C-alpha positions in Angstrom: -31.7 0.9 -3.1 -33.7 2.4 -0.1 -34.4 6.0 0.4 -32.9 8.1 3.2 -35.0 9.2 6.1 -32.6 12.1 6.8 -31.0 14.7 4.6 -27.3 15.2 5.0 -26.2 18.8 5.5 -23.7 20.9 7.4 -25.2 23.3 10.0 -23.6 26.7 10.7 -22.6 27.0 14.3 -20.1 29.9 14.2 -20.9 32.5 16.8 -23.6 30.4 18.4 -23.8 27.9 21.2 -24.0 24.1 21.4 -25.8 23.1 24.6 -25.2 19.7 26.2 -27.6 18.8 29.0 -26.0 16.1 31.2 -22.8 15.5 33.1 -21.8 11.9 32.4 -19.8 10.0 29.9 -22.3 10.5 27.1 -22.2 14.2 27.6 -18.4 14.1 27.6 -18.4 12.2 24.2 -20.7 14.8 22.7 -18.6 17.6 24.1 -15.4 16.2 22.5 -17.2 16.3 19.2 -18.7 19.7 19.7 -15.4 21.4 20.6 -14.1 20.6 17.1 -16.3 23.5 15.9 -15.9 27.2 16.6 -19.2 27.3 18.6 -19.3 28.0 22.3 -19.9 24.7 24.0 -22.0 24.8 27.2 -22.4 21.9 29.7 -25.4 22.0 32.0 -25.9 19.5 34.8 -26.2 19.6 38.6 -24.2 16.4 38.9 -20.8 16.3 37.0 -19.7 12.7 36.9 -17.3 13.1 34.0 -14.2 15.3 33.9 -14.6 18.2 31.4 -11.5 20.1 32.6 -9.4 19.2 29.6 -12.0 20.7 27.1 -12.6 24.4 26.2 -16.2 24.3 27.4 -18.3 26.4 29.8 -19.7 24.2 32.6 -22.8 25.3 34.5 -23.1 23.0 37.5 -26.8 23.5 38.2 -30.2 22.6 37.0 -31.2 23.4 33.4 -33.0 26.6 32.7 -34.8 27.4 29.4 -32.6 30.6 29.1 -29.6 28.3 28.6 -30.8 27.8 25.1 -30.4 31.5 24.1 -28.5 31.7 20.8 -28.2 27.9 20.7 -27.7 26.2 17.3 -28.4 22.7 18.6 -29.1 20.8 21.8 -27.9 17.4 23.0 -29.8 15.8 25.9 -27.4 13.3 27.4 -29.3 12.9 30.7 -32.2 10.8 32.0 -32.9 12.9 35.0 -35.7 15.5 35.6 -33.8 18.1 33.4 -34.1 15.9 30.3 -37.8 16.5 29.6 -37.6 20.2 30.5 -34.7 20.6 28.0 -36.5 18.7 25.3 -39.6 20.8 25.7 -37.6 24.0 25.7 -35.7 23.0 22.6 -38.9 22.1 20.7 -40.6 25.3 21.8 -37.8 27.3 20.2 -37.5 25.0 17.1 -33.9 24.3 18.0 -32.5 21.0 16.5 -32.5 18.4 19.2 -30.6 15.1 19.8 -31.6 12.9 22.7 -28.8 10.4 23.1 -29.7 6.8 22.5 -33.4 7.7 21.8 -33.6 7.8 18.0 -37.3 8.5 18.0 -36.8 11.8 19.9 -34.0 13.0 17.7 -34.3 15.8 15.0 -30.8 14.9 13.9 -28.2 12.2 14.4 -24.5 12.5 15.2 -22.5 11.0 12.3 -19.1 9.5 12.5 -16.9 12.4 11.4 -13.6 12.6 9.6 -12.0 15.9 10.5 -9.8 17.6 8.0 -11.1 21.1 8.8 -12.3 22.9 6.8 -13.1 19.6 5.0 -15.3 17.2 6.9 -16.7 13.8 5.9 -19.7 12.5 7.9 -20.9 8.9 7.8 -24.4 8.3 9.2 -26.5 5.2 9.6 -29.5 7.3 10.9 -28.8 6.0 14.3 -29.3 2.3 13.3 -25.7 1.0 13.1 -23.2 3.4 14.7 -20.5 0.7 15.0 -20.7 0.2 11.2 -20.4 4.0 10.7 -17.3 4.1 12.8 -15.8 1.2 10.9 -16.4 3.0 7.6 -14.9 6.1 9.0 -11.7 4.2 10.0 -11.4 2.9 6.4 -11.7 6.3 4.9 -9.3 7.8 7.5 -6.7 5.3 6.3 -6.6 6.7 2.8 -6.8 10.4 3.4 -3.8 12.5 4.1 -3.7 14.2 7.5 -2.8 17.5 5.6 -5.9 17.4 3.4 -7.6 20.1 5.4 -4.6 22.4 4.9 -4.9 21.8 1.1 -8.6 22.7 1.3 -7.7 25.9 3.1 -5.1 26.6 0.4 -7.7 26.1 -2.3 -10.2 28.3 -0.6 -7.7 31.1 -0.2 -7.0 31.1 -4.0 -10.7 31.0 -5.0 -11.1 34.6 -6.1 -7.8 34.7 -8.0 -8.6 31.4 -9.8 -12.0 32.7 -10.9 -10.5 35.9 -12.2 -7.6 34.2 -14.1 -9.3 31.0 -15.4 -12.6 31.6 -17.0 -13.3 28.1 -18.3 -15.1 25.9 -15.7 -13.5 22.7 -16.8 -10.0 24.3 -16.7 -10.7 25.6 -13.2 -11.7 22.1 -12.1 -8.5 20.7 -13.5 -6.5 23.3 -11.6 -8.2 22.5 -8.3 -7.8 18.7 -8.9 -4.1 19.2 -9.6 -3.7 21.4 -6.5 -5.3 19.0 -4.0 -3.8 15.7 -5.5 -0.2 16.9 -6.1 2.4 15.3 -3.8 4.7 18.3 -4.6 2.1 20.8 -3.4 1.5 18.7 -0.2 5.2 18.5 0.5 5.6 22.3 -0.1 2.6 23.0 2.3 4.2 20.8 5.0 7.4 22.8 4.6 5.6 26.1 4.9 5.8 27.0 1.2 2.3 25.9 0.2 1.1 29.3 -1.0 4.1 29.9 -3.2 3.8 26.4 -4.8 0.1 26.9 -5.4 0.8 30.2 -7.1 3.3 28.6 -9.4 0.8 25.9 -10.2 -1.8 28.5 -11.0 0.5 30.4 -13.2 1.3 27.2 -15.2 -2.4 26.5 -15.6 -3.2 30.0 -16.8 -0.4 29.8 -19.3 -1.7 26.4 -20.6 -5.1 27.9 -21.2 -7.8 25.2 -21.4 -5.1 22.6 -21.0 -3.7 19.9 -23.2 -5.6 16.6 -23.3 -4.3 13.4 -21.9 -5.2 9.7 -22.1 -5.0 7.4 -19.1 -5.0 3.7 -20.0 -6.5 2.2 -16.9 -6.7 -1.4 -15.9 -10.2 -2.1 -14.5 -9.1 -5.5 -13.1 -11.2 -8.6 -13.6 -14.5 -7.0 -12.7 -14.8 -6.5 -8.9 -14.8 -2.8 -8.2 -12.8 -3.3 -5.0 -9.9 -4.6 -7.0 -9.3 -1.3 -8.7 -6.1 0.6 -7.6 -6.5 3.9 -5.7 -4.9 5.6 -8.6 -7.5 4.2 -11.0 -10.3 5.4 -8.8 -8.8 8.9 -8.5 -8.3 9.3 -12.3 -11.8 8.1 -13.0 -13.0 11.0 -10.9 -10.7 13.3 -12.9 -11.7 12.2 -16.3 -13.9 14.1 -18.7 -14.6 11.1 -20.9 -14.7 7.4 -20.1 -14.0 5.1 -23.1 -14.6 1.5 -21.9 -14.7 -2.0 -23.2 -17.6 -4.4 -23.0 -16.0 -6.6 -20.3 -15.7 -3.7 -17.9 -18.8 -4.0 -15.6 -21.1 -1.1 -15.3 -20.4 -0.8 -11.6 -16.8 0.1 -12.4 -17.8 2.6 -15.1 -20.1 4.3 -12.7 -17.2 5.0 -10.3 -16.4 7.9 -12.7 -17.6 11.5 -12.2 -21.3 11.8 -12.8 -21.0 14.4 -15.5 -18.3 12.5 -17.4 -19.2 11.4 -20.9 -19.3 7.6 -21.3 -18.5 5.9 -24.6 -18.7 2.1 -24.9 -16.4 0.7 -27.5 -17.2 -2.9 -26.7 -15.5 -5.7 -28.5 -17.1 -9.1 -27.9 -16.4 -12.4 -29.6 -17.9 -12.2 -33.1 -19.1 -8.6 -32.7 -17.0 -5.4 -32.8 -18.9 -2.1 -32.4 -15.6 -0.2 -32.9 -12.6 -1.4 -34.8 -9.2 -0.9 -33.1 -8.4 1.8 -35.7 -11.6 3.6 -34.8 -10.8 3.4 -31.1 -7.3 4.8 -31.8 -8.8 7.7 -33.8 -11.4 8.4 -31.1 -8.8 8.6 -28.3 -6.6 11.0 -30.4 -9.6 13.2 -31.2 -10.9 13.5 -27.7 -7.5 14.3 -26.2 -6.8 16.8 -29.0 -10.0 18.6 -27.9 -8.2 19.1 -24.5 -10.2 16.4 -22.7 -8.9 14.1 -20.0 -9.7 10.6 -21.3 -9.9 7.4 -19.2 -9.4 4.5 -21.5 -10.9 1.8 -19.2 -9.8 -1.8 -20.1 -10.6 -5.1 -18.4 -7.7 -6.6 -16.5 -4.4 -5.0 -17.1 -4.1 -2.7 -20.2 -0.7 -4.1 -21.1 -1.8 -7.8 -21.0 -3.8 -8.7 -24.2 -5.4 -5.3 -24.0 -4.0 -4.0 -27.4 -2.7 -1.0 -25.4 0.4 -1.0 -27.6 -1.5 0.0 -30.7 -3.3 2.8 -28.8 0.0 4.0 -27.3 1.6 4.1 -30.8 -1.3 6.2 -32.1 -1.1 8.6 -29.2 2.7 8.9 -29.6 2.3 9.7 -33.3 -0.2 12.4 -32.5 1.9 13.9 -29.7 -0.8 13.1 -27.1 0.3 12.7 -23.4 -0.6 9.3 -21.9 -0.2 7.3 -18.7 -0.6 3.6 -18.0 -2.3 2.5 -14.8 -1.9 -1.2 -14.1 -4.8 -3.5 -13.1 -5.2 -7.0 -11.9 -4.9 -9.3 -14.9 -7.4 -12.2 -15.1 -4.7 -14.9 -14.8 -3.5 -13.4 -11.5 -7.1 -13.1 -10.3 -7.6 -16.7 -11.2 -4.5 -17.7 -9.1 -5.7 -15.6 -6.2 -9.3 -17.1 -6.4 -7.8 -20.5 -6.0 -4.8 -19.8 -3.9 -2.6 -21.3 -6.6 1.1 -20.5 -6.3 1.9 -20.2 -10.0 5.6 -20.0 -9.1 6.7 -22.4 -6.4 10.1 -23.4 -5.2 11.3 -26.8 -6.6 8.0 -27.1 -8.6 7.6 -24.1 -10.9 10.2 -21.5 -11.7 8.1 -19.3 -13.9 4.7 -18.3 -15.1 3.7 -17.8 -18.8 0.6 -15.8 -19.8 -0.6 -16.4 -23.3 -3.7 -16.3 -25.5 -4.6 -19.4 -27.3 -6.8 -17.7 -29.9 -5.0 -17.9 -33.3 -1.9 -19.6 -31.7 0.4 -21.1 -34.3 1.6 -24.7 -34.0 5.2 -23.7 -33.1 3.8 -21.6 -30.3 1.9 -24.6 -28.9 5.0 -26.7 -29.2 7.0 -24.1 -27.2 4.3 -24.0 -24.5 4.3 -27.8 -24.3 8.0 -27.8 -23.7 7.8 -25.1 -21.1 5.0 -26.9 -19.2 7.1 -30.1 -19.3 10.0 -28.2 -17.9 8.0 -27.2 -14.8 6.6 -23.8 -15.9 3.0 -22.8 -15.2 0.9 -21.7 -18.1 -1.9 -19.2 -17.8 -3.9 -19.5 -21.1 -6.6 -17.0 -22.0 -9.3 -18.8 -24.1 -12.9 -19.7 -24.3 -14.4 -23.2 -24.1 -14.9 -23.4 -27.9 -11.2 -24.0 -28.4 -10.1 -25.3 -25.0 -10.3 -29.0 -25.9 -8.5 -28.5 -29.2 -5.6 -26.5 -27.7 -5.2 -29.1 -24.9 -5.1 -31.9 -27.5 -2.5 -30.0 -29.5 -0.4 -29.5 -26.3 -0.5 -33.3 -25.6 0.4 -34.0 -29.3 3.5 -31.8 -28.8 4.7 -33.8 -25.8 2.9 -32.3 -22.8 1.9 -35.0 -20.3 -1.8 -35.9 -20.1 -1.5 -36.0 -16.3 -0.5 -32.4 -16.0 -2.9 -30.7 -13.5 -5.3 -28.2 -15.1 -7.5 -25.6 -13.3 -10.1 -23.4 -15.1 -11.5 -20.2 -13.7 -14.4 -18.6 -15.5 -15.1 -14.9 -14.5 -12.0 -14.7 -12.3 -12.0 -12.2 -9.6 -15.8 -11.9 -9.5 -18.4 -13.3 -7.1 -19.9 -15.3 -10.0 -16.6 -17.1 -10.7 -16.8 -20.8 -11.6 -14.0 -23.3 -11.0 -13.1 -26.6 -12.7 -10.1 -28.9 -12.1 -8.7 -32.0 -13.8 -5.9 -33.0 -16.1 -4.7 -31.9 -19.5 -5.7 -35.3 -20.9 -9.3 -34.9 -19.6 -9.6 -31.4 -21.1 -8.2 -32.7 -24.4 -10.8 -35.4 -24.5 -13.5 -32.8 -24.3 -14.8 -34.2 -21.1 -15.8 -30.8 -19.7 -18.5 -28.3 -20.8 -17.7 -25.3 -18.7 -19.6 -22.1 -18.1 -19.7 -19.3 -20.6 -17.6 -16.2 -19.9 -13.9 -15.1 -20.0 -11.9 -18.1 -18.9 -8.3 -18.6 -17.7 -6.9 -22.1 -17.9 -3.9 -22.8 -15.6 -1.7 -25.7 -16.6 1.3 -27.1 -14.6 2.4 -29.1 -11.6 2.0 -26.0 -9.3 -1.7 -25.9 -10.1 -2.2 -29.0 -7.9 -1.0 -27.0 -4.9 -4.0 -24.6 -5.1 -7.3 -24.8 -3.4 -9.7 -26.4 -5.8 -12.0 -28.0 -3.3 -15.1 -26.2 -4.7 -14.2 -26.9 -8.3 -16.2 -29.2 -10.6 -14.2 -32.1 -11.8 -13.2 -33.0 -15.3 -14.5 -36.6 -15.7 -12.8 -38.9 -13.2 -9.3 -37.6 -13.8 -9.0 -34.7 -11.3 -6.0 -33.9 -9.2 -6.0 -34.0 -5.5 -5.9 -30.7 -3.6 -2.7 -30.5 -1.5 
């Protein structure tokens, strides 16, 4: 990762001037940005080409004078005429931060793309190298932030002294502020003009609760790509005091948590268990009993082969509050990676997710019957048992010609695809890559996009 050539900061301009030298469109663009502040905005130019009449600015229709920089917090030079060099020299002589529009080498600072939720602001800067990219990033962030976020920030600021006097514990104060700015009820009350009263009620509840009761969030991390996390998962990772995560959860996802959050790896890999399930259950109960907010981060969806049921049972027995946050399961990620419609009209009326590890013979017989009836199977298993399971399905009546698609590391950039038939897999004609694998079986699999898949021997299906 490269180092920044600029240091991001917020410059105080209250009670001071922002001077813009120039009268064209570039000057107007800077003026539109500057008037979002409480500074006095001054336009200086002998030639006004743009219309500044709609903005609360002072317009000096004349040549620039060094005295125009009296009490200036910053200067924009948006002109290429004779005044430009005079203004630059005057700004540098007074050590006033200077921005020369479209001349990065002459700039002391760059104008970022700004998300305005005053008093909250978010600035995205590319150090003048890629302003279009900065604007695109701003648009994406704008889409997920409430328009009333600034009002909530003002509400929090107005309560600061009372919160500090009533809640002594720093972690408890943080939890109050997080609840205040993320609560839909508080936002609705603020929109209706009752925000202060609602915030006071919330504060009273937090004071009464003391350091606060702990909670466990069972969060689905998805198949491994951080951009497949839900917005709720991202928010709770930022709220958590402790992250308890499995081995299959990539580090890039774990690092989306708050920097000061404790991280505990309880990885369970094939043939190696650093923590038993009973130990994990005890750990979750202990952490929450200490008043901590615990993010139990699981690969895929916590309710699909994640043993969340056992953890929930332990939390219920101990009287610990919990919440389940869904994630993208590997089977659904595999379907998405290959555009495979696991349910398809007149082809497949249902989708079965199952784990083949330790499957009994009657279970395999049941799956074979379902596959023969047109259902699509999503089987979670590794390559060590894939051939054996396929052979047992065939032995129980499943057709050898049933299309099969295998996705290893579904949902990740490193995914690997294979396609063929159940008979080819049963004959052990494929040695596929190591990693978590999902094997899709059924007629609907042939409708997916498997053009980039490696083929199982010569018996692969044709992509529709």
